[in-house]
Backbone as XML, in Angstrom:
<?xml version="1.0"?>
<chain id="A" units="angstrom">
  <residue number="1" name="MET">
    <atom name="N" x="86.942" y="87.873" z="113.088"/>
    <atom name="CA" x="87.795" y="88.319" z="112.015"/>
    <atom name="C" x="88.811" y="89.319" z="112.576"/>
  </residue>
  <residue number="2" name="ILE">
    <atom name="N" x="90.061" y="89.115" z="112.273"/>
    <atom name="CA" x="91.118" y="90.038" z="112.681"/>
    <atom name="C" x="91.244" y="91.120" z="111.619"/>
  </residue>
  <residue number="3" name="GLU">
    <atom name="N" x="91.070" y="92.368" z="112.018"/>
    <atom name="CA" x="91.174" y="93.485" z="111.086"/>
    <atom name="C" x="92.595" y="94.029" z="111.004"/>
  </residue>
  <residue number="4" name="SER">
    <atom name="N" x="93.332" y="93.921" z="112.100"/>
    <atom name="CA" x="94.726" y="94.356" z="112.102"/>
    <atom name="C" x="95.470" y="93.630" z="113.210"/>
  </residue>
  <residue number="5" name="ALA">
    <atom name="N" x="96.779" y="93.602" z="113.081"/>
    <atom name="CA" x="97.615" y="92.945" z="114.088"/>
    <atom name="C" x="98.916" y="93.720" z="114.220"/>
  </residue>
  <residue number="6" name="THR">
    <atom name="N" x="99.433" y="93.756" z="115.440"/>
    <atom name="CA" x="100.667" y="94.472" z="115.739"/>
    <atom name="C" x="101.538" y="93.598" z="116.616"/>
  </residue>
  <residue number="7" name="ALA">
    <atom name="N" x="102.833" y="93.588" z="116.352"/>
    <atom name="CA" x="103.796" y="92.836" z="117.158"/>
    <atom name="C" x="105.024" y="93.705" z="117.394"/>
  </residue>
  <residue number="8" name="ALA">
    <atom name="N" x="105.859" y="93.287" z="118.320"/>
    <atom name="CA" x="107.102" y="94.012" z="118.612"/>
    <atom name="C" x="108.120" y="93.744" z="117.516"/>
  </residue>
  <residue number="9" name="HIS">
    <atom name="N" x="108.750" y="94.800" z="117.016"/>
    <atom name="CA" x="109.735" y="94.603" z="115.943"/>
    <atom name="C" x="110.946" y="93.813" z="116.430"/>
  </residue>
  <residue number="10" name="GLU">
    <atom name="N" x="111.149" y="93.732" z="117.734"/>
    <atom name="CA" x="112.259" y="92.959" z="118.293"/>
    <atom name="C" x="112.136" y="91.466" z="117.998"/>
  </residue>
  <residue number="11" name="VAL">
    <atom name="N" x="110.938" y="91.013" z="117.648"/>
    <atom name="CA" x="110.737" y="89.590" z="117.370"/>
    <atom name="C" x="111.615" y="89.110" z="116.218"/>
  </residue>
  <residue number="12" name="ARG">
    <atom name="N" x="111.868" y="89.963" z="115.247"/>
    <atom name="CA" x="112.659" y="89.527" z="114.085"/>
    <atom name="C" x="114.065" y="89.092" z="114.472"/>
  </residue>
  <residue number="13" name="GLU">
    <atom name="N" x="114.694" y="89.791" z="115.397"/>
    <atom name="CA" x="116.055" y="89.439" z="115.808"/>
    <atom name="C" x="116.056" y="88.409" z="116.931"/>
  </residue>
  <residue number="14" name="ALA">
    <atom name="N" x="115.168" y="88.584" z="117.912"/>
    <atom name="CA" x="115.180" y="87.731" z="119.098"/>
    <atom name="C" x="114.534" y="86.369" z="118.864"/>
  </residue>
  <residue number="15" name="ASN">
    <atom name="N" x="113.636" y="86.281" z="117.887"/>
    <atom name="CA" x="112.894" y="85.045" z="117.695"/>
    <atom name="C" x="112.460" y="84.913" z="116.232"/>
  </residue>
  <residue number="16" name="PRO">
    <atom name="N" x="113.404" y="84.651" z="115.334"/>
    <atom name="CA" x="113.095" y="84.590" z="113.899"/>
    <atom name="C" x="111.983" y="83.596" z="113.542"/>
  </residue>
  <residue number="17" name="ALA">
    <atom name="N" x="111.909" y="82.470" z="114.224"/>
    <atom name="CA" x="110.859" y="81.487" z="113.924"/>
    <atom name="C" x="109.480" y="82.059" z="114.220"/>
  </residue>
  <residue number="18" name="ALA">
    <atom name="N" x="109.332" y="82.732" z="115.347"/>
    <atom name="CA" x="108.046" y="83.356" z="115.681"/>
    <atom name="C" x="107.735" y="84.481" z="114.702"/>
  </residue>
  <residue number="19" name="ALA">
    <atom name="N" x="108.749" y="85.242" z="114.300"/>
    <atom name="CA" x="108.541" y="86.325" z="113.332"/>
    <atom name="C" x="108.002" y="85.769" z="112.022"/>
  </residue>
  <residue number="20" name="ARG">
    <atom name="N" x="108.592" y="84.681" z="111.537"/>
    <atom name="CA" x="108.120" y="84.067" z="110.287"/>
    <atom name="C" x="106.681" y="83.597" z="110.425"/>
  </residue>
  <residue number="21" name="LEU">
    <atom name="N" x="106.369" y="82.959" z="111.543"/>
    <atom name="CA" x="105.010" y="82.471" z="111.764"/>
    <atom name="C" x="104.016" y="83.629" z="111.803"/>
  </residue>
  <residue number="22" name="LEU">
    <atom name="N" x="104.338" y="84.676" z="112.564"/>
    <atom name="CA" x="103.441" y="85.831" z="112.641"/>
    <atom name="C" x="103.244" y="86.476" z="111.276"/>
  </residue>
  <residue number="23" name="GLU">
    <atom name="N" x="104.335" y="86.677" z="110.545"/>
    <atom name="CA" x="104.247" y="87.340" z="109.244"/>
    <atom name="C" x="103.542" y="86.468" z="108.206"/>
  </residue>
  <residue number="24" name="ASP">
    <atom name="N" x="103.703" y="85.127" z="108.296"/>
    <atom name="CA" x="102.998" y="84.229" z="107.379"/>
    <atom name="C" x="101.494" y="84.216" z="107.653"/>
  </residue>
  <residue number="25" name="CYS">
    <atom name="N" x="101.122" y="84.212" z="108.926"/>
    <atom name="CA" x="99.705" y="84.145" z="109.298"/>
    <atom name="C" x="99.011" y="85.499" z="109.237"/>
  </residue>
  <residue number="26" name="LEU">
    <atom name="N" x="99.782" y="86.573" z="109.413"/>
    <atom name="CA" x="99.227" y="87.926" z="109.461"/>
    <atom name="C" x="99.992" y="88.813" z="108.481"/>
  </residue>
  <residue number="27" name="PRO">
    <atom name="N" x="99.690" y="88.723" z="107.189"/>
    <atom name="CA" x="100.494" y="89.416" z="106.174"/>
    <atom name="C" x="100.540" y="90.935" z="106.325"/>
  </residue>
  <residue number="28" name="ASP">
    <atom name="N" x="99.538" y="91.542" z="106.955"/>
    <atom name="CA" x="99.529" y="92.991" z="107.152"/>
    <atom name="C" x="100.023" y="93.372" z="108.542"/>
  </residue>
  <residue number="29" name="LEU">
    <atom name="N" x="100.788" y="92.514" z="109.157"/>
    <atom name="CA" x="101.300" y="92.731" z="110.508"/>
    <atom name="C" x="102.101" y="94.027" z="110.596"/>
  </residue>
  <residue number="30" name="ALA">
    <atom name="N" x="101.758" y="94.866" z="111.560"/>
    <atom name="CA" x="102.518" y="96.093" z="111.835"/>
    <atom name="C" x="103.523" y="95.770" z="112.936"/>
  </residue>
  <residue number="31" name="LEU">
    <atom name="N" x="104.724" y="96.298" z="112.807"/>
    <atom name="CA" x="105.755" y="96.094" z="113.831"/>
    <atom name="C" x="106.060" y="97.427" z="114.493"/>
  </residue>
  <residue number="32" name="VAL">
    <atom name="N" x="106.065" y="97.422" z="115.840"/>
    <atom name="CA" x="106.333" y="98.618" z="116.637"/>
    <atom name="C" x="107.316" y="98.251" z="117.743"/>
  </residue>
  <residue number="33" name="PRO">
    <atom name="N" x="107.934" y="99.233" z="118.403"/>
    <atom name="CA" x="108.792" y="98.916" z="119.546"/>
    <atom name="C" x="107.997" y="98.183" z="120.637"/>
  </residue>
  <residue number="34" name="HIS">
    <atom name="N" x="108.679" y="97.306" z="121.355"/>
    <atom name="CA" x="108.030" y="96.490" z="122.389"/>
    <atom name="C" x="107.289" y="97.345" z="123.414"/>
  </residue>
  <residue number="35" name="ASP">
    <atom name="N" x="107.877" y="98.473" z="123.819"/>
    <atom name="CA" x="107.210" y="99.340" z="124.800"/>
    <atom name="C" x="105.894" y="99.885" z="124.255"/>
  </residue>
  <residue number="36" name="GLU">
    <atom name="N" x="105.833" y="100.182" z="122.959"/>
    <atom name="CA" x="104.587" y="100.649" z="122.355"/>
    <atom name="C" x="103.549" y="99.530" z="122.337"/>
  </residue>
  <residue number="37" name="LEU">
    <atom name="N" x="103.992" y="98.305" z="122.077"/>
    <atom name="CA" x="103.081" y="97.166" z="122.092"/>
    <atom name="C" x="102.491" y="96.975" z="123.491"/>
  </residue>
  <residue number="38" name="LYS">
    <atom name="N" x="103.323" y="97.111" z="124.523"/>
    <atom name="CA" x="102.820" y="96.998" z="125.897"/>
    <atom name="C" x="101.796" y="98.088" z="126.178"/>
  </residue>
  <residue number="39" name="ALA">
    <atom name="N" x="102.049" y="99.305" z="125.694"/>
    <atom name="CA" x="101.104" y="100.401" z="125.905"/>
    <atom name="C" x="99.774" y="100.106" z="125.194"/>
  </residue>
  <residue number="40" name="LEU">
    <atom name="N" x="99.829" y="99.531" z="123.993"/>
    <atom name="CA" x="98.603" y="99.175" z="123.280"/>
    <atom name="C" x="97.773" y="98.167" z="124.069"/>
  </residue>
  <residue number="41" name="SER">
    <atom name="N" x="98.435" y="97.258" z="124.762"/>
    <atom name="CA" x="97.709" y="96.212" z="125.488"/>
    <atom name="C" x="97.035" y="96.744" z="126.748"/>
  </residue>
  <residue number="42" name="ALA">
    <atom name="N" x="97.433" y="97.917" z="127.228"/>
    <atom name="CA" x="96.893" y="98.447" z="128.484"/>
    <atom name="C" x="95.381" y="98.660" z="128.420"/>
  </residue>
  <residue number="43" name="GLY">
    <atom name="N" x="94.848" y="99.001" z="127.260"/>
    <atom name="CA" x="93.414" y="99.249" z="127.150"/>
    <atom name="C" x="92.640" y="98.106" z="126.526"/>
  </residue>
  <residue number="44" name="ALA">
    <atom name="N" x="93.228" y="96.933" z="126.472"/>
    <atom name="CA" x="92.557" y="95.792" z="125.835"/>
    <atom name="C" x="91.272" y="95.438" z="126.563"/>
  </residue>
  <residue number="45" name="ARG">
    <atom name="N" x="90.274" y="95.078" z="125.811"/>
    <atom name="CA" x="89.009" y="94.620" z="126.387"/>
    <atom name="C" x="89.008" y="93.114" z="126.607"/>
  </residue>
  <residue number="46" name="LEU">
    <atom name="N" x="89.927" y="92.428" z="125.976"/>
    <atom name="CA" x="90.024" y="90.976" z="126.107"/>
    <atom name="C" x="91.486" y="90.587" z="126.088"/>
  </residue>
  <residue number="47" name="ILE">
    <atom name="N" x="91.895" y="89.776" z="127.038"/>
    <atom name="CA" x="93.261" y="89.259" z="127.100"/>
    <atom name="C" x="93.187" y="87.747" z="126.906"/>
  </residue>
  <residue number="48" name="VAL">
    <atom name="N" x="93.972" y="87.239" z="125.979"/>
    <atom name="CA" x="94.048" y="85.799" z="125.757"/>
    <atom name="C" x="95.460" y="85.358" z="126.124"/>
  </residue>
  <residue number="49" name="ARG">
    <atom name="N" x="95.573" y="84.526" z="127.122"/>
    <atom name="CA" x="96.879" y="84.006" z="127.530"/>
    <atom name="C" x="97.045" y="82.620" z="126.929"/>
  </residue>
  <residue number="50" name="THR">
    <atom name="N" x="98.007" y="82.501" z="126.041"/>
    <atom name="CA" x="98.184" y="81.236" z="125.325"/>
    <atom name="C" x="99.232" y="80.338" z="125.951"/>
  </residue>
  <residue number="51" name="GLY">
    <atom name="N" x="100.051" y="80.871" z="126.840"/>
    <atom name="CA" x="101.140" y="80.097" z="127.405"/>
    <atom name="C" x="102.392" y="80.187" z="126.552"/>
  </residue>
  <residue number="52" name="GLU">
    <atom name="N" x="102.353" y="80.997" z="125.502"/>
    <atom name="CA" x="103.518" y="81.186" z="124.629"/>
    <atom name="C" x="104.695" y="81.689" z="125.454"/>
  </residue>
  <residue number="53" name="ALA">
    <atom name="N" x="105.848" y="81.045" z="125.311"/>
    <atom name="CA" x="107.013" y="81.407" z="126.105"/>
    <atom name="C" x="108.189" y="81.906" z="125.267"/>
  </residue>
  <residue number="54" name="ARG">
    <atom name="N" x="108.060" y="81.883" z="123.938"/>
    <atom name="CA" x="109.167" y="82.367" z="123.101"/>
    <atom name="C" x="109.259" y="83.883" z="123.205"/>
  </residue>
  <residue number="55" name="PRO">
    <atom name="N" x="110.476" y="84.448" z="123.182"/>
    <atom name="CA" x="110.631" y="85.901" z="123.314"/>
    <atom name="C" x="109.900" y="86.657" z="122.206"/>
  </residue>
  <residue number="56" name="TYR">
    <atom name="N" x="109.176" y="87.694" z="122.603"/>
    <atom name="CA" x="108.514" y="88.630" z="121.694"/>
    <atom name="C" x="107.511" y="87.977" z="120.752"/>
  </residue>
  <residue number="57" name="ALA">
    <atom name="N" x="106.948" y="86.840" z="121.112"/>
    <atom name="CA" x="105.991" y="86.160" z="120.241"/>
    <atom name="C" x="104.567" y="86.692" z="120.429"/>
  </residue>
  <residue number="58" name="ILE">
    <atom name="N" x="104.374" y="87.655" z="121.304"/>
    <atom name="CA" x="103.042" y="88.212" z="121.532"/>
    <atom name="C" x="102.651" y="89.166" z="120.410"/>
  </residue>
  <residue number="59" name="ARG">
    <atom name="N" x="101.361" y="89.431" z="120.309"/>
    <atom name="CA" x="100.873" y="90.399" z="119.341"/>
    <atom name="C" x="99.531" y="90.928" z="119.822"/>
  </residue>
  <residue number="60" name="CYS">
    <atom name="N" x="99.169" y="92.089" z="119.333"/>
    <atom name="CA" x="97.850" y="92.665" z="119.584"/>
    <atom name="C" x="97.048" y="92.503" z="118.309"/>
  </residue>
  <residue number="61" name="CYS">
    <atom name="N" x="95.843" y="91.989" z="118.443"/>
    <atom name="CA" x="94.953" y="91.849" z="117.301"/>
    <atom name="C" x="93.734" y="92.718" z="117.558"/>
  </residue>
  <residue number="62" name="ALA">
    <atom name="N" x="93.197" y="93.312" z="116.507"/>
    <atom name="CA" x="92.062" y="94.216" z="116.670"/>
    <atom name="C" x="90.939" y="93.853" z="115.721"/>
  </residue>
  <residue number="63" name="ALA">
    <atom name="N" x="89.731" y="94.094" z="116.204"/>
    <atom name="CA" x="88.534" y="93.943" z="115.388"/>
    <atom name="C" x="87.506" y="94.931" z="115.927"/>
  </residue>
  <residue number="64" name="GLY">
    <atom name="N" x="86.674" y="95.441" z="115.073"/>
    <atom name="CA" x="85.677" y="96.415" z="115.516"/>
    <atom name="C" x="86.108" y="97.818" z="115.182"/>
  </residue>
  <residue number="65" name="SER">
    <atom name="N" x="85.548" y="98.779" z="115.898"/>
    <atom name="CA" x="85.850" y="100.183" z="115.601"/>
    <atom name="C" x="87.251" y="100.538" z="116.040"/>
  </residue>
  <residue number="66" name="SER">
    <atom name="N" x="87.770" y="101.586" z="115.455"/>
    <atom name="CA" x="89.152" y="101.985" z="115.671"/>
    <atom name="C" x="89.240" y="103.488" z="115.809"/>
  </residue>
  <residue number="67" name="SER">
    <atom name="N" x="90.168" y="103.954" z="116.641"/>
    <atom name="CA" x="90.346" y="105.394" z="116.783"/>
    <atom name="C" x="91.668" y="105.891" z="116.238"/>
  </residue>
  <residue number="68" name="ASP">
    <atom name="N" x="92.585" y="104.982" z="115.897"/>
    <atom name="CA" x="93.891" y="105.460" z="115.444"/>
    <atom name="C" x="94.277" y="104.976" z="114.051"/>
  </residue>
  <residue number="69" name="GLY">
    <atom name="N" x="93.369" y="104.357" z="113.334"/>
    <atom name="CA" x="93.655" y="103.936" z="111.974"/>
    <atom name="C" x="94.362" y="102.603" z="111.856"/>
  </residue>
  <residue number="70" name="ARG">
    <atom name="N" x="94.814" y="102.033" z="112.978"/>
    <atom name="CA" x="95.477" y="100.727" z="112.924"/>
    <atom name="C" x="94.610" y="99.662" z="113.567"/>
  </residue>
  <residue number="71" name="GLY">
    <atom name="N" x="93.395" y="100.027" z="113.944"/>
    <atom name="CA" x="92.515" y="99.042" z="114.549"/>
    <atom name="C" x="92.667" y="98.945" z="116.046"/>
  </residue>
  <residue number="72" name="HIS">
    <atom name="N" x="93.440" y="99.837" z="116.671"/>
    <atom name="CA" x="93.635" y="99.803" z="118.116"/>
    <atom name="C" x="92.967" y="101.012" z="118.750"/>
  </residue>
  <residue number="73" name="GLY">
    <atom name="N" x="92.466" y="100.822" z="119.942"/>
    <atom name="CA" x="91.952" y="101.940" z="120.696"/>
    <atom name="C" x="90.446" y="102.054" z="120.692"/>
  </residue>
  <residue number="74" name="GLY">
    <atom name="N" x="89.758" y="101.255" z="119.921"/>
    <atom name="CA" x="88.310" y="101.313" z="119.900"/>
    <atom name="C" x="87.722" y="100.132" z="120.629"/>
  </residue>
  <residue number="75" name="SER">
    <atom name="N" x="86.440" y="99.933" z="120.462"/>
    <atom name="CA" x="85.809" y="98.790" z="121.103"/>
    <atom name="C" x="86.219" y="97.518" z="120.371"/>
  </residue>
  <residue number="76" name="GLY">
    <atom name="N" x="86.203" y="96.422" z="121.083"/>
    <atom name="CA" x="86.510" y="95.139" z="120.473"/>
    <atom name="C" x="87.982" y="94.862" z="120.318"/>
  </residue>
  <residue number="77" name="ARG">
    <atom name="N" x="88.829" y="95.667" z="120.928"/>
    <atom name="CA" x="90.267" y="95.475" z="120.798"/>
    <atom name="C" x="90.714" y="94.327" z="121.669"/>
  </residue>
  <residue number="78" name="ALA">
    <atom name="N" x="91.484" y="93.448" z="121.115"/>
    <atom name="CA" x="92.011" y="92.311" z="121.865"/>
    <atom name="C" x="93.520" y="92.281" z="121.677"/>
  </residue>
  <residue number="79" name="GLY">
    <atom name="N" x="94.226" y="91.768" z="122.659"/>
    <atom name="CA" x="95.660" y="91.719" z="122.439"/>
    <atom name="C" x="96.427" y="91.063" z="123.542"/>
  </residue>
  <residue number="80" name="ALA">
    <atom name="N" x="97.699" y="91.372" z="123.583"/>
    <atom name="CA" x="98.618" y="90.833" z="124.564"/>
    <atom name="C" x="98.339" y="91.479" z="125.904"/>
  </residue>
  <residue number="81" name="GLY">
    <atom name="N" x="98.539" y="90.751" z="126.941"/>
    <atom name="CA" x="98.194" y="91.261" z="128.264"/>
    <atom name="C" x="99.385" y="91.725" z="129.071"/>
  </residue>
  <residue number="82" name="PRO">
    <atom name="N" x="99.174" y="91.803" z="130.368"/>
    <atom name="CA" x="100.206" y="92.319" z="131.275"/>
    <atom name="C" x="101.489" y="91.508" z="131.256"/>
  </residue>
  <residue number="83" name="ASP">
    <atom name="N" x="101.436" y="90.280" z="130.796"/>
    <atom name="CA" x="102.643" y="89.467" z="130.734"/>
    <atom name="C" x="103.503" y="89.833" z="129.526"/>
  </residue>
  <residue number="84" name="ALA">
    <atom name="N" x="103.134" y="90.869" z="128.808"/>
    <atom name="CA" x="103.869" y="91.305" z="127.604"/>
    <atom name="C" x="105.025" y="92.208" z="127.981"/>
  </residue>
  <residue number="85" name="GLU">
    <atom name="N" x="105.913" y="91.731" z="128.813"/>
    <atom name="CA" x="107.027" y="92.565" z="129.270"/>
    <atom name="C" x="108.333" y="92.151" z="128.665"/>
  </residue>
</chain>
């Protein structure tokens, strides 16, 4: 179960189709600057590489305990990996 999800706010301008898909599938999606999203991924316990090649289509998803109120930073955090540049 995904408790929260975060994506780069740049997705809306750079990749409107991916933005619509993310927002349709994840209605509580939080949008942050891309650099913040990369920082969130640094402590991920699980990285899933999907082969997605569209700009800014990555996201961090969280489940489990949380230390910052958005579901990131605790155990069970999963998200975008080092290729999130």
